[in-house]
C-alpha positions in Angstrom: 0.2 -163.5 49.7 -0.1 -162.3 53.3 -1.5 -159.0 52.1 -4.3 -160.7 50.1 -5.0 -163.0 53.1 -5.3 -160.1 55.5 -7.6 -158.3 53.0 -9.8 -161.4 52.7 -10.1 -161.7 56.5 -11.0 -158.0 56.8 -13.6 -158.2 54.1 -15.1 -161.3 55.8 -15.3 -159.5 59.1 -17.0 -156.5 57.4 -19.5 -158.9 55.8 -20.3 -160.5 59.2 -20.7 -157.0 60.7 -23.1 -155.9 58.1 -25.0 -159.1 58.3 -25.3 -158.7 62.1 -26.9 -155.3 61.7 -29.5 -156.5 59.2 -32.5 -158.8 59.7 -34.8 -160.4 57.2 -37.8 -162.4 58.4 -39.9 -164.8 56.3 -43.6 -165.1 57.4 -46.9 -166.3 56.1 -50.4 -167.6 56.6 -52.1 -170.7 55.1 -55.8 -171.0 55.4 -58.1 -173.5 53.7 -61.5 -175.1 54.4 -65.0 -175.9 53.3 -67.8 -173.3 53.3 -71.6 -173.9 53.0 -73.7 -171.0 51.7 -77.5 -171.3 51.8 -78.2 -168.8 49.0 -75.4 -168.0 46.5 -77.1 -166.3 43.6 -80.2 -168.3 44.1 -78.6 -171.7 44.8 -77.1 -173.6 47.7 -73.4 -174.1 47.5 -70.7 -176.2 49.1 -67.2 -174.7 48.4 -63.7 -175.8 49.1 -62.1 -172.3 49.3 -59.2 -170.6 50.9 -58.3 -167.4 52.6 -61.6 -166.9 54.3 -60.4 -166.7 57.9 -57.3 -164.8 56.8 -55.9 -164.2 53.3 -53.2 -166.6 52.2 -49.8 -164.9 52.0 -46.1 -165.1 52.4 -43.8 -162.2 52.9 -40.4 -160.8 53.7 -39.9 -158.1 56.4 -36.5 -156.6 56.7 -34.6 -154.0 58.8 -31.1 -152.6 58.6 -29.5 -150.6 61.4 -28.1 -147.5 59.9 -26.7 -146.1 63.1 -27.8 -143.2 65.3 -31.2 -144.9 66.0 -32.1 -144.9 62.3 -33.2 -148.0 60.4 -34.1 -148.9 56.9 -37.2 -151.1 56.7 -39.1 -152.9 53.9 -42.0 -155.3 53.4 -42.7 -157.5 50.4 -45.9 -159.5 50.8 -47.4 -161.8 48.3 -51.1 -162.9 48.3 -52.0 -166.1 46.6 -54.9 -168.6 46.1 -54.0 -171.7 48.1 -56.3 -174.0 46.0 -54.5 -173.2 42.7 -51.3 -171.5 43.7 -52.2 -168.5 41.5 -51.3 -164.9 42.5 -54.2 -163.0 44.1 -54.7 -159.2 44.0 -55.1 -159.1 40.3 -52.0 -161.2 39.6 -49.6 -158.9 41.3 -46.5 -160.6 42.6 -46.5 -158.5 45.8 -50.1 -157.5 45.8 -50.7 -157.3 49.5 -47.9 -154.9 50.4 -44.7 -153.6 48.9 -42.9 -150.7 50.5 -39.6 -149.4 51.7 -38.8 -146.7 54.2 -36.9 -145.3 57.1 -37.8 -145.5 60.8 -36.5 -143.8 63.9 -37.7 -143.9 67.5 -37.3 -140.1 67.6 -38.8 -139.1 64.3 -41.2 -141.9 63.5 -41.3 -143.7 60.2 -41.9 -142.9 56.5 -42.6 -145.5 53.9 -43.2 -145.5 50.1 -45.0 -148.0 48.0 -48.2 -150.1 48.0 -49.7 -149.8 51.5 -52.8 -149.9 53.6 -54.6 -146.7 54.6 -55.4 -145.8 58.2 -59.0 -147.0 58.2 -57.3 -150.4 58.2 -54.4 -149.7 60.5 -56.4 -147.9 63.2 -59.6 -149.9 63.3 -59.2 -153.4 61.9 -58.3 -154.9 65.4 -61.7 -153.6 66.7 -63.7 -156.0 64.5 -65.1 -159.5 65.0 -63.5 -160.5 61.7 -60.0 -160.0 63.2 -60.7 -160.8 66.9 -62.4 -164.2 66.3 -64.6 -164.8 63.2 -63.9 -165.2 59.5 -63.3 -162.2 57.2 -66.9 -162.5 56.0 -67.6 -160.6 59.2 -66.3 -157.4 57.7 -68.9 -154.8 56.8 -71.1 -154.6 53.6 -69.0 -154.2 50.4 -66.1 -153.2 52.7 -67.2 -149.7 51.9 -65.4 -148.4 55.1 -62.2 -150.1 54.0 -61.6 -151.8 57.3 -60.7 -155.1 55.6 -57.7 -153.5 54.0 -57.8 -151.9 50.6 -54.3 -151.1 49.4 -53.1 -147.8 48.0 -50.6 -147.7 45.2 -48.0 -145.0 44.8 -48.4 -144.1 48.5 -46.2 -142.2 50.9 -47.1 -142.8 54.5 -45.9 -141.2 57.8 -46.4 -142.5 61.3 -45.2 -140.5 64.3 -43.3 -142.0 67.3 -45.4 -142.7 70.3 -46.3 -139.9 72.7 -47.7 -141.3 76.0 -49.3 -144.1 74.0 -50.6 -141.9 71.1 -49.4 -142.2 67.5 -50.6 -140.1 64.5 -50.3 -140.9 60.9 -51.0 -139.6 57.4 -51.0 -141.2 53.9 -51.1 -139.7 50.4 -51.6 -142.0 47.4 -50.6 -140.2 44.1 -52.7 -140.7 41.0 -49.4 -140.8 39.0 -51.3 -139.4 35.9 -50.5 -136.1 34.2 -53.2 -133.5 34.6 -55.0 -135.7 37.0 -53.8 -134.4 40.4 -57.3 -135.0 42.0 -57.6 -138.6 40.6 -59.5 -140.2 37.7 -61.6 -143.3 37.3 -58.6 -145.5 36.5 -56.0 -143.5 38.4 -57.3 -142.8 41.9 -56.0 -140.4 44.5 -56.2 -141.4 48.2 -55.8 -139.3 51.3 -55.9 -140.9 54.8 -55.3 -139.9 58.4 -55.2 -141.9 61.6 -54.8 -141.7 65.4 -54.0 -144.8 67.5 -53.9 -144.8 71.3 -52.7 -147.7 73.5 -52.4 -147.6 77.2 -52.3 -150.8 79.2 -55.3 -153.0 78.3 -57.1 -150.2 76.5 -56.8 -149.5 72.7 -58.6 -146.7 70.8 -58.5 -145.7 67.1 -59.8 -143.0 64.8 -59.3 -142.7 61.1 -60.4 -140.9 57.9 -59.9 -141.8 54.2 -61.0 -140.3 50.9 -60.6 -142.0 47.6 -61.1 -140.0 44.4 -61.5 -142.1 41.3 -63.8 -145.1 40.6 -61.0 -147.7 41.0 -60.0 -146.3 44.4 -62.2 -148.7 46.4 -64.3 -151.8 46.2 -67.5 -149.9 46.9 -67.0 -147.2 44.3 -66.4 -149.9 41.7 -69.4 -151.9 42.7 -71.8 -148.9 42.8 -70.2 -146.9 40.0 -69.4 -144.0 42.3 -66.8 -141.3 41.5 -65.4 -140.9 45.0 -65.7 -142.3 48.5 -65.2 -140.6 51.9 -65.1 -142.7 55.1 -64.3 -142.2 58.7 -64.6 -144.2 61.9 -63.9 -144.7 65.6 -63.1 -148.0 67.3 -61.8 -149.4 70.6 -61.2 -152.6 72.6 -60.4 -153.5 76.2 -58.6 -156.7 77.2 -59.8 -158.2 80.5 -57.1 -160.9 80.2 -59.3 -163.8 79.0 -62.1 -161.6 77.7 -61.7 -159.0 74.9 -64.6 -156.5 74.3 -64.5 -154.5 71.1 -66.6 -152.2 68.9 -66.5 -149.7 66.1 -68.6 -147.1 64.3 -68.0 -146.0 60.7 -69.6 -143.5 58.3 -69.1 -143.7 54.6 -70.3 -141.4 51.8 -70.3 -142.3 48.1 -70.8 -139.6 45.5 -71.9 -139.3 41.9 -73.1 -142.9 41.6 -74.5 -144.4 38.4 -77.9 -142.7 37.7 -76.8 -139.7 39.8 -77.1 -139.1 43.5 -75.1 -140.0 46.5 -75.3 -142.7 49.2 -74.5 -142.9 52.9 -73.6 -146.1 54.8 -73.3 -146.3 58.6 -72.0 -149.3 60.5 -72.3 -150.0 64.2 -70.5 -153.1 65.5 -70.1 -154.7 69.0 -68.5 -158.0 70.0 -66.5 -160.0 72.4 -64.0 -162.9 72.3 -63.2 -165.3 75.2 -60.2 -167.5 75.8 -61.8 -170.4 77.6 -58.6 -172.5 77.8 -55.2 -172.2 76.2 -56.5 -174.3 73.4 -60.1 -173.0 73.0 -61.2 -169.4 72.0 -64.6 -168.4 70.9 -66.7 -165.3 70.4 -68.7 -163.2 68.0 -70.2 -159.9 67.1 -73.2 -158.0 65.8 -73.2 -155.3 63.1 -76.1 -153.0 62.3 -75.8 -151.3 58.9 -77.9 -148.7 57.2 -77.4 -148.1 53.5 -79.6 -146.0 51.2 -82.5 -146.3 53.6 -82.2 -150.1 54.0 -81.1 -151.8 57.3 -78.7 -154.7 57.3 -78.3 -157.0 60.4 -75.3 -159.3 60.6 -74.3 -161.8 63.2 -70.8 -163.4 63.2 -69.5 -166.1 65.5 -66.6 -168.6 65.6 -64.8 -171.1 67.8 -61.2 -172.1 67.5 -59.2 -175.1 68.7 -55.5 -174.4 68.8 -53.2 -177.4 68.3 -50.3 -175.0 68.9 -49.7 -171.2 68.8 -49.4 -171.5 65.0 -52.0 -174.0 64.0 -55.8 -174.0 64.7 -59.0 -175.7 63.5 -62.0 -173.4 63.5 -65.8 -173.3 62.8 -67.3 -170.0 61.7 -70.9 -168.9 61.2 -72.0 -165.7 59.5 -75.6 -164.6 58.9 -77.0 -161.4 57.3 -80.5 -160.1 56.9 -81.8 -157.1 55.0 -85.1 -155.8 53.5 -83.2 -154.6 50.4 -84.9 -156.7 47.7 -82.9 -155.0 44.9 -79.6 -156.7 45.7 -80.4 -159.1 48.5 -78.1 -160.0 51.3 -74.4 -160.3 50.5 -71.5 -160.9 52.9 -67.9 -159.9 52.4 -65.9 -162.6 50.5 -69.1 -164.5 49.8 -70.5 -162.0 47.4 -68.5 -160.2 44.7 -69.1 -156.5 44.9 -68.4 -155.5 41.3 -70.9 -157.8 39.6 -73.0 -158.6 42.7 -72.4 -162.3 41.8 -72.9 -164.4 44.9 -75.4 -162.1 46.5 -78.5 -163.9 47.9 -81.7 -163.7 45.9 -83.5 -163.1 49.2 -83.0 -160.9 52.2 -81.0 -163.6 54.0 -77.6 -165.2 53.6 -76.0 -167.8 55.8 -72.5 -169.1 55.6 -70.9 -171.9 57.7 -67.3 -172.8 57.4 -64.9 -175.3 58.9 -61.2 -174.6 58.2 -57.6 -175.1 59.1 -55.1 -172.2 59.5 -51.3 -172.3 59.9 -49.2 -169.3 60.7 -45.4 -169.2 60.2 
């Protein structure tokens, strides 16, 4: 009996020890509100919609200490529609992110699964859409992938920091026999990134190439066979004031009807913390696409009840002389069908919303 009791105690101590070396965190974002759009496919619209400031999500982030400075890491992140409770990202259970990997302070980290490329990782924080405004502030069709387009079947490596600099590479396999370079339904994605942080200064540079029509929102919308995009971004934190900007260049090839297209985006903005409870700011983006200029202004103000809960008002306005498709802001217009684009060269969206982060 004593032997069994001792064995049980030892097993219990081992379980406590393993538990102490592992950590799993539950996190999430809930965002809901009402949006007014002045021209949504030719009509005015008042919408109760969710995930416009940030996509609704819940997730699990875990680490396990393997000893010698090595850790096992994983992320499982579900995206959902708050209004209905349905899964987002095409009905995937963990459609936002799903990966597992190893991390070391000396060797960096390698992860495998469904992940973001480095256009997102290196540049997303240098946009008005992340610093202060709603996600409708991202660039036209998200052709440059800053909003975060996921890559399936991906292996990703990020170096440790060297004097504030980290480098990364990602490869997304097509996972199709005889389709190493990717196909319309089985894309291949390659991406590289560089991120530098020193004090209040942050800089980023990135490149991504998606071969295969389903590899990006823009190639699906414009029936292109491949997309290549690159960009530079940066921001500086003056304590209360943050100034940011980015430049991206995107090339789409073999579009429907033949030919290629080039899109350039130039964005500048600022955000200011007036008081601990009030933050406001905005940005301006100039876009050229197939010879047509697009001008977009984004602004927002937040009132924080706490660090986790805020009430916000966001305004987005886009103008273009492209009479073929009209104006169409991200998350307002649907790229694939062009549903929700304005029937004129102008589109205005005003939103009041509530966000809670846990």
